[in-house]
C-alpha positions in Angstrom: -49.0 29.6 15.5 -47.3 26.2 15.3 -47.9 26.0 11.5 -46.3 29.4 11.0 -43.3 28.4 13.0 -43.0 25.1 11.1 -43.1 26.9 7.7 -40.4 29.4 9.0 -38.1 26.5 9.9 -38.9 24.2 7.0 -38.2 26.7 4.2 -34.6 27.5 5.2 -34.0 23.8 5.8 -35.3 23.0 2.3 -33.1 25.6 0.8 -30.0 24.2 2.5 -30.9 20.7 1.3 -31.5 21.9 -2.3 -28.2 23.8 -2.3 -26.3 20.7 -1.2 -28.0 18.4 -3.6 -25.6 19.0 -6.6 -22.7 18.4 -4.3 -24.2 15.1 -3.0 -25.0 14.1 -6.6 -21.5 14.8 -7.7 -20.2 12.6 -4.8 -22.3 9.7 -5.9 -21.6 10.1 -9.6 -17.7 10.2 -9.8 -17.7 8.6 -13.2 -19.0 11.8 -14.9 -16.1 13.9 -13.5 -12.5 13.5 -14.7 -10.3 12.3 -11.9 -7.0 14.0 -11.0 -3.9 12.1 -10.1 -4.5 12.7 -6.4 -8.0 11.4 -6.8 -6.8 8.3 -8.5 -4.2 7.7 -5.8 -6.9 8.1 -3.0 -9.2 5.7 -4.8 -6.3 3.2 -5.3 -5.3 3.4 -1.6 -8.8 2.6 -0.5 -9.4 -0.3 -2.8 -6.0 -1.7 -3.1 -5.7 -5.4 -2.0 -2.1 -4.9 -1.0 -3.0 -2.0 1.3 -5.9 -4.0 2.9 -3.5 -7.0 3.4 -1.0 -4.7 5.1 -3.7 -3.5 7.5 -4.6 -7.1 8.3 -1.0 -7.8 9.1 -0.9 -4.7 11.3 -4.0 -6.0 13.3 -2.2 -9.3 13.7 1.0 -7.6 14.9 -1.0 -5.6 17.4 -2.7 -8.7 18.8 0.8 -10.4 19.2 2.0 -7.3 21.0 -0.9 -7.4 23.5 -0.3 -11.1 24.0 3.4 -10.4 24.8 2.3 -7.8 27.4 -0.1 -10.3 28.8 2.7 -12.7 29.5 4.0 -10.3 32.1 0.7 -10.3 34.0 -0.5 -12.9 36.5 -2.6 -15.8 35.2 -5.8 -16.2 37.1 -8.2 -19.1 36.6 -11.3 -20.5 38.3 -12.6 -24.1 38.2 -15.6 -26.0 39.3 -16.9 -29.6 38.9 -19.8 -31.7 39.9 -19.8 -35.5 40.0 -22.1 -38.3 40.9 -20.5 -41.5 42.3 -22.4 -44.8 42.1 -21.3 -47.8 44.2 -18.0 -47.8 45.9 -16.5 -44.4 46.5 -14.5 -42.2 48.9 -16.3 -40.3 51.6 -15.0 -36.7 51.5 -15.7 -36.1 55.2 -14.2 -39.3 56.7 -11.8 -40.1 53.9 -13.0 -43.8 54.0 -14.6 -45.9 51.3 -18.3 -46.5 51.2 -20.8 -48.2 49.0 -23.5 -45.5 49.1 -24.1 -43.3 46.1 -22.9 -39.8 46.6 -22.7 -36.4 45.0 -19.8 -34.0 45.3 -19.1 -30.5 44.1 -15.9 -28.5 44.3 -14.8 -24.9 43.6 -11.3 -23.5 43.1 -9.4 -20.4 42.0 -5.7 -20.3 41.3 -3.2 -17.6 40.2 0.4 -17.8 39.0 2.9 -15.2 38.0 6.5 -15.4 36.6 8.9 -13.5 38.8 12.1 -14.0 36.8 12.7 -15.7 33.4 16.0 -14.2 32.4 14.2 -11.1 31.1 12.9 -13.3 28.3 9.3 -11.9 28.5 10.6 -8.3 28.5 12.6 -8.9 25.4 9.7 -10.5 23.8 7.6 -7.5 24.5 10.3 -5.3 22.9 10.4 -7.6 19.9 6.7 -7.5 19.4 6.6 -3.8 19.8 9.2 -3.4 17.1 7.3 -5.9 14.9 4.2 -3.8 15.4 6.0 -0.7 14.3 7.3 -2.5 11.3 3.8 -3.5 10.4 2.8 0.2 10.6 5.7 1.0 8.3 4.5 -1.8 5.9 1.1 0.0 5.7 2.9 3.2 4.8 5.1 1.3 2.3 2.1 -0.2 0.5 0.5 3.3 0.4 3.6 4.6 -1.2 3.9 1.7 -3.6 0.4 1.9 -4.8 0.7 5.7 -5.1 3.8 5.5 -7.2 2.4 2.7 -9.3 -0.8 4.7 -9.9 1.2 7.8 -10.8 3.3 5.8 -13.3 0.2 4.3 -14.9 -1.5 7.7 -14.9 1.3 9.5 -16.7 1.6 6.6 -19.1 -2.0 7.0 -19.9 -1.6 10.7 -20.5 1.5 10.0 -22.7 -0.5 7.6 -24.8 -3.4 10.0 -24.9 -1.0 12.6 -26.2 0.3 10.1 -28.8 -3.2 9.5 -30.0 -3.8 13.3 -30.3 -0.6 13.7 -32.3 -1.6 10.7 -34.5 -5.0 12.3 -35.1 -3.4 15.6 -36.1 -1.0 13.8 -38.4 -3.8 12.0 -40.1 -5.7 15.2 -40.5 -2.7 16.8 -42.1 -2.1 13.9 -44.4 -5.8 13.7 -45.4 -5.8 17.5 -46.1 -2.6 17.2 -48.2 -4.1 14.2 -50.1 -7.2 16.2 -51.0 -5.0 19.1 -52.0 -2.7 17.0 -54.2 -5.7 15.3 -55.8 -7.1 18.7 -56.7 -3.7 19.7 -58.1 -3.6 16.5 -60.2 -7.0 17.5 -61.7 -5.5 20.8 -62.6 -2.4 19.2 -64.1 0.1 20.6 -61.5 0.9 17.2 -60.0 1.4 13.7 -61.4 -0.6 10.6 -60.4 2.6 9.2 -58.8 2.6 12.1 -56.4 -0.9 11.4 -55.4 -0.1 7.7 -54.8 2.9 8.7 -52.6 0.7 11.0 -50.5 -2.1 8.3 -50.4 0.4 5.8 -49.1 1.5 8.2 -46.4 -2.1 8.9 -45.4 -2.8 5.1 -45.1 0.3 4.7 -43.0 -0.8 7.5 -40.7 -4.3 5.9 -40.4 -2.6 2.6 -39.3 -0.5 4.5 -36.8 -3.7 6.1 -35.4 -5.2 2.6 -35.0 -2.1 1.5 -33.1 -2.2 4.6 -30.9 -5.8 3.9 -30.0 -4.9 0.3 -29.0 -2.0 1.5 -26.9 -4.2 4.0 -25.1 -6.7 1.3 -24.3 -3.9 -0.8 -22.9 -2.6 2.1 -20.8 -6.2 2.7 -19.5 -6.5 -1.0 -18.5 -3.1 -0.7 -16.7 -4.3 2.3 -14.7 -7.6 0.5 -13.8 -5.5 -2.5 -12.6 -3.4 -0.3 -10.3 -6.5 1.4 -8.9 -8.4 -1.9 -8.6 -11.1 -0.2 -10.8 -13.8 -2.2 -12.4 -12.8 -3.1 -15.9 -16.3 -2.5 -17.4 -16.6 0.9 -15.6 -15.6 4.0 -17.5 -12.6 5.9 -16.1 -12.2 9.6 -16.9 -8.9 11.3 -15.9 -7.7 14.8 -16.3 -5.5 15.7 -19.2 -2.3 17.7 -19.3 -2.1 20.4 -21.9 0.0 19.9 -25.0 3.5 21.4 -24.9 3.6 25.2 -24.8 6.4 25.6 -27.3 7.2 29.2 -26.5 8.6 28.3 -23.0 9.4 25.5 -20.7 6.1 24.9 -18.9 7.1 22.5 -16.2 7.6 23.1 -12.5 11.3 23.3 -11.7 12.5 21.4 -8.7 15.8 22.3 -7.0 17.3 19.1 -5.8 20.4 18.1 -3.8 20.8 14.3 -4.1 22.8 14.0 -0.8 20.3 16.0 1.1 17.4 13.9 -0.3 19.2 10.7 0.6 19.7 11.9 4.2 16.0 12.7 4.4 15.0 9.4 2.9 17.0 7.5 5.5 14.6 8.8 8.1 11.4 8.8 6.2 11.5 6.0 3.7 9.2 3.1 4.9 11.3 0.4 3.4 14.4 1.7 5.2 12.6 2.1 8.5 11.2 -1.5 8.1 14.7 -2.9 7.7 15.9 -0.9 10.7 13.0 -2.1 12.9 13.5 -5.7 11.8 17.2 -5.5 12.7 16.3 -4.2 16.2 13.5 -6.8 16.6 16.1 -9.5 15.7 18.4 -8.1 18.5 15.5 -8.4 21.0 14.7 -11.9 19.8 18.3 -13.1 20.2 18.3 -11.6 23.8 15.0 -13.4 24.5 16.5 -16.7 23.2 19.5 -16.2 25.5 17.1 -15.6 28.4 15.7 -19.1 27.9 19.0 -20.5 29.3 18.4 -18.8 32.6 16.4 -20.2 35.6 12.7 -19.3 35.8 11.1 -18.4 39.1 7.4 -18.3 39.5 4.9 -17.7 42.3 1.6 -19.6 42.6 -1.4 -19.3 44.9 -4.8 -20.9 45.1 -8.0 -21.4 47.0 -10.5 -24.3 47.0 -13.6 -25.6 48.7 -16.3 -28.1 48.1 -19.6 -29.8 49.0 -20.7 -33.5 49.2 -23.6 -35.6 50.3 -24.9 -39.1 50.2 -27.8 -39.9 48.0 -29.5 -42.4 50.4 -31.6 -39.7 52.1 -29.4 -39.4 55.2 -28.8 -36.1 56.8 -25.9 -34.0 55.6 -24.2 -30.7 56.5 -25.8 -27.7 54.8 -24.1 -26.4 51.6 -23.1 -23.1 53.2 -21.5 -24.8 56.2 -19.5 -27.2 54.0 -18.3 -24.4 51.7 -17.1 -22.6 54.8 -15.6 -25.5 56.7 -13.8 -27.2 53.7 -11.9 -24.1 52.6 -8.3 -24.5 51.8 -5.6 -22.3 50.3 -1.9 -22.6 49.2 1.0 -20.5 48.2 4.0 -21.8 46.4 7.3 -20.6 45.0 8.6 -22.6 42.0 12.0 -22.6 40.3 12.8 -24.2 37.0 16.4 -24.7 36.0 17.0 -26.0 32.4 19.8 -28.5 32.4 19.2 -30.5 29.2 16.4 -29.8 26.7 17.4 -32.0 23.8 19.4 -29.1 22.2 16.1 -27.2 21.6 17.2 -24.2 23.6 20.7 -23.9 22.1 19.3 -24.5 18.7 16.8 -21.6 19.2 19.6 -19.4 20.4 21.8 -20.2 17.3 18.9 -19.6 15.0 18.1 -16.3 16.7 21.7 -15.1 16.3 21.7 -16.1 12.7 18.5 -14.2 12.1 20.0 -11.2 13.8 23.0 -11.2 11.4 20.7 -11.6 8.4 18.5 -8.7 9.6 21.5 -6.4 9.9 22.8 -7.4 6.5 19.3 -6.7 5.0 19.4 -3.3 6.7 22.7 -2.6 5.1 21.4 -3.8 1.7 18.3 -1.5 2.1 20.6 1.5 2.9 22.7 0.8 -0.2 19.6 0.2 -2.5 18.0 3.4 -1.2 21.2 5.4 -2.1 21.3 4.0 -5.6 17.6 4.6 -6.1 17.7 8.2 -4.9 20.6 9.0 -7.1 19.0 7.3 -10.1 15.6 9.1 -9.7 17.3 12.5 -9.2 19.5 11.8 -12.3 16.4 10.7 -14.3 14.5 13.8 -13.3 17.3 16.1 -14.3 17.8 14.2 -17.5 14.1 14.3 -18.4 14.1 18.1 -17.8 17.1 18.6 -20.1 15.5 16.4 -22.7 12.3 18.5 -22.4 14.1 21.8 -22.8 16.0 20.4 -25.8 12.8 18.9 -27.1 10.9 22.2 -27.1 13.7 23.8 -29.2 13.7 20.8 -31.5 9.9 21.0 -32.0 10.0 24.6 -32.8 12.8 24.1 -35.4 11.3 21.0 -37.0 7.9 22.7 -37.1 9.3 25.6 -39.1 11.1 23.2 -41.4 7.9 21.2 -41.9 5.8 24.2 -42.8 8.5 25.4 -45.2 8.7 22.0 -46.8 4.9 21.9 -47.3 5.1 25.3 -49.2 8.0 24.0 -51.3 6.2 20.8 -52.1 3.1 22.8 -53.2 5.2 24.7 -55.7 7.0 21.6 -56.8 10.5 22.2 -55.4 10.6 18.9 -53.4 8.9 15.5 -53.9 6.6 13.6 -51.6 9.3 11.4 -50.2 11.3 14.5 -49.0 8.1 16.0 -47.5 7.4 12.7 -45.7 10.9 12.7 -44.2 10.5 16.2 -42.9 7.0 15.4 -41.5 8.3 12.3 -39.7 11.1 14.3 -38.1 8.6 16.8 -36.9 6.3 14.1 -35.5 9.2 12.4 -33.8 10.3 15.6 -32.2 6.8 16.2 -30.8 6.7 12.6 -29.4 10.0 13.0 -27.7 9.0 16.2 -26.2 5.8 14.7 -24.9 7.7 11.7 -23.5 10.2 14.0 -21.7 7.4 16.1 -20.3 5.4 13.2 -18.7 8.6 11.5 -17.6 9.8 14.6 -15.8 6.4 15.0 -14.0 6.6 11.3 -12.9 10.2 11.6 -11.7 9.2 14.7 -9.7 6.7 12.5 -7.9 9.5 10.0 -7.1 11.8 12.7 -5.8 9.0 14.2 -3.7 8.5 10.8 -2.2 12.1 10.6 -1.1 12.0 14.1 0.2 9.3 13.0 2.6 6.6 15.1 1.0 3.9 12.5 1.9 1.1 14.8 0.8 2.1 14.4 -2.9 2.2 10.7 -2.7 -0.1 9.5 0.0 
């Protein structure tokens, strides 16, 4: 009965485990699957040293905030000591000196609390709270920076991969034309000079292919650096398709620069950090001014003790002495700063200067944000226009190149003219590829300023 029940439970469980095995295997073997841009960004955020450093600063800011709150709470401490006295000493019971060795033990507990310090502690709590929020914004800022840096390196790799593909196609065309011209020379339709011209073009295309491979390896290393990926480890990324020349195959983004700037003022981490730092500087200046005010504190304590002679004489029991020697106190303290060697006034002057600097930095951040938003929106729109024009240019130069090849085959143009037409066609395709990848990258930047964190973070 039990064995039948075991088999009934084990078989479905085994089936579930086997069905999930490919998924688990895929999770543990990411190198075999090409990574999308979002996957690269997620990996970079997890392994980025800058992001981890920002998290460490956030933990430190949280600790400082807790310490500032603790300054508002009472301080409670307990103490105890034990001592042996040899020779002449003071009798704790009679308060007279004696020459008998003795042992004494005391216990105490004390508490203190600041009642008024010119609201300095409250402003320090506010300052540390704003600093903690600034550290949280710094984490978001590092996330955004590593995301944008990874996106830029990713699209640069795709661009160089496209250049390599175009260089390979160009070399294949040159090699095919060289074989064709060599055959036509054997048939007497072309001269040896024509063969040499095409061979020189084929050698130049081969050198460009080698340079394209080198640039792609450099771009791959740059992406690995942004992601903090192991250099020796293979990195596979998704490819974007080559340009669809019949239509503009890019996502169009309707943008309003002023509206994007208004959104960025509220969502951009750098802007929020500058705003929080200015407010923290205000709180710091108020706390520094509070140090000029009198400080009032309350203190209280309790103490007791035990003592005996070490000569074997009778002594009052420990419990009785602890009870009979109890004492307590309550005190109200006031501290009025009159002259502190200019340290207080210097701190106040420095805090006010830091406040002015923080507000100026906030103004600088606002101005820089406006310039950057306008530049990114303009670059995105310019890249889109270049891509639209590039598609038309590629179609036109492609038709011209194919017509030039047919004219060259029948002897209407020479190899130099054919090479010029081929170079224009290749340049048009490269410009179109550059505009395409640049537009996709600028869309990422604009999405960042629009507060679409899902596309960046």
